[in-house]
N, C-alpha and C positions, 0 to 999 in steps of 0.2 A: 940433789934439788937445785931448782934453778931459784928461787927465792924460800925466806922463810920470815922469823916473826919479824926480825929488822927490817926487812924491804917492804913488808906487806906495813907495818905502823910506817916507814916513811913515805909509803905511797898515800896512807889515810891523811898523813897531816899535810901533805902536798896539795891533797883535793878539797882538804876543809879551808882551806884559803884561796883555792884557785878561782878566777873569773871564768864561769863555763858559761859559753857558747849554747845555743839549742842547738844546733848541728854543726858537725865537723867532717872532714873527709880524710879519710885514713891510707886510702889509695884509690886507684880507679876502680871505682864501681861499689866502694866500700865506704859506705856513707852513715853516719850516725845520726839518727832525727831527733834523738833526745838523749843529749849528754848527760844530764845529771841522772837519768834512769839508768843509762848504762854504765857510769861510774860504781853509784850505789848496787848493782846488779854483780857486776864483775870483782867490788871489793867483799861482797858478801861470799862468793863463789871462790875466791885465792884464800878466803881465812877457813871457811867450810873444808876446803879439799887441799890443803895444803900438804906439799910431796908427793901427790899424785900426779904423774905425768901427765895423762891427757887433758888436765886442767891448765900445764903452763900456758897454752894458748890466750888465757882470759888474762893472766899476768903480762904477758907480752903484749896486748892489745892497749893496757892501761899503759905500760910504758910510750907506747907510740902517742897515745893522747898527751902524756903528759910534755914528751917531748916536742909536740904539735904546739899547745900551748907555752911552752918555756920561749920556743923561738920566737914567739908572736907578742908573748911581752917584752923579749928583747928587742927587736921590732919596733915597739911602742914606744920602748924607752929614749 
């Protein structure tokens, strides 16, 4: 299993305080146009489907967004 309760909790804590832009580009051709809705829906899915392999990409995308936001925050500091 790629993630468990601890990782979900850490992800939730990060996104509670993160400043979310309206849009974000994950990769060429992969644009999120409502980051807040994206984060909410993905957190719901990883909570409800924890341990189900086919849903791991939802966690992976949250990790990508977290990394992008963390890098942007470091760059602004």
